[in-house]
N, C-alpha and C positions, 0 to 999 in steps of 0.2 A: 464567554470565551468560546471560540470555535474549536471543537475537539474531535479527535478520532483515535482509534486503537490501530496499531500497525506492527508489522514485522519490519525491522530495519536491517538491510543487508550489512554483512561485515565489510570492512574497508576494501579488501581485494575484490570481492564480488561487486561492490558499488563501483569500483573503477572499471570493471568489465562491462557493467551495465551502461556506464558513461560512454564507453567506446561504442557500444551499440546505438546509443542515443545520437552520437556524432554521425554514424553511418545513416541512420534513419533521417536525421535532419538534412543531410546532404541530398538525399533522394526525395524527401517528402516536404521539406520546408516546415514552416510553422515555428512555434516557440519551443526550444529544447529545455527540458527540465534540468535544473542544476544538479550535479551529482549528489550534493548533500541533501537533496529533497527526495531522492529515489527511495521508494518504500512499497510495501504491499498493505493496502488498507484492509483491515479485518472488520471494522465497524465504524461507520461515520456517525457521529453523535450530533453534529451541528452545534448550534449555540447552546451553551450550558451555563446556568447561573453559577456565580463564584461559590456559593454555599455548597452546591452539588459537586463542584470541582474537587473540593477537599475530600469528599466522600469517595469520589472516583479514584483519587490518588491513593488513598488508603486501600481501596479494593484492589487496584492494580498491584501495589506493593505486596499484597498478601497472596496474589495468584501464584500458583506453581504451573508455569507454562510447560506443556509437554514438548519434548524435543521432536523434531521432524525434519524431513528432507523433501524439498520441492524441486522438481525437474522443470526447468524453463527451456522449452524447445520449440516455441511457436511465436510468430508475430501475429498481432491482431490489431483491430481498430474499432472505434465507436464512431460511426458516421457523423451523427449530429454535432457533437462537440469537436470533431476533428482530432480525436485522440489516437495516437499510435502507441501500442503497448507490446510488451513481451509477457508470455505466460506459458502454460502447459497445454499440450495437445489433448492430454487425457485429464479427466476429472481427478482431483486429488482428494481421496476420502478423508485423510487426516486434516487437511486444511478446512474442508467442509464441516467436519466434526468440531474443530476448534471455533470456527465462525458461529456455528449453532450454539455451542456451549457458552460463548461470550454473550451472544444475544439473549439466551435464557437468563443468564445472570444479570445483564443490563436491564431487561424488562422487570425482573424481580426488584431492582433498585429504582424502578419508576421511569426508565428511559424508553422512548418510543422511536420508531423509524426503521425497524428491521426491514431490509430490502426483500423483495419477492424473489430475487435472483442474486446469486453470488458468483462472480466471475473473477477468480484470483488473477491479478495482473499487476505489472509495474508500468505506470505511465511514463513514457519517454518524451513524447511530444504533445503539445496542445495546439489547437488551431492549425493543424497540418493542411497544406494546400493540396497535397496529393495523398490518397490513402492506399496507394499501390504497394501494400505490404508483401505481395507475392514476389516482388523483384528484390526484396531484401535477402541477405545471405542466411544460410542455415545457421541455427544456433543450438547449443547444447550446454547448459550451465546447471549445476546443482547448487541449491541453497540449503545449507544445514542451519536450521533455526532452533532457538531454545528460549527466546525471551520476547515478550510483548511490551510495547511502549505506548504510553498515553501521550499523544502529541497535541500541542497547542498550535493552531494555524492562525497567523495574523497576516492581513493583506495590506500592502502599502503600494505606492506608485511603481515599485520595482517588482511587484508580484507577491506571491505567498512566501512567508517565512515560517519555518517549523522549529519548534523548541520542545524537547522531550521534558515532560513533567514528572513521569514516573516510569519505572521498569518493573516487570514481574520478576519473581524468583525463577531460577532455572531448576527444572526437575532433575 
């Protein structure tokens, strides 16, 4: 199973992110991410054996996720895959600490793949034809988070589909 850990926005914020995706799509083209798939990836695990998936579900259900607040006030892009995203202009120490803590625990459970760099972002477009994010409108959104989800990603001819397998406890 292809798995990752993520923060999933509340419905109202997800709707606002969807509106930003519409604006970005109109100016940059590409493939717009469906509202229901918008999230912040904290740890991408890749393919995980089913036996290990049960262990991860138990671990996530036992986690006490620290509450936090993330300011989204910047557009960005990753050139090579043509991704347009929203994130923060300033590094967020709470998100960085959460990312670090999760990977420390994951490595103790035998998982590998910690990235060398963590850029908190929400992907709005893939395969954008234009990466001119400087022409996109100013944004300022606050995301209050308190729960981590273990997500299963499956791919079919329509693209990726996400299903939540487990949620952490709120602190």
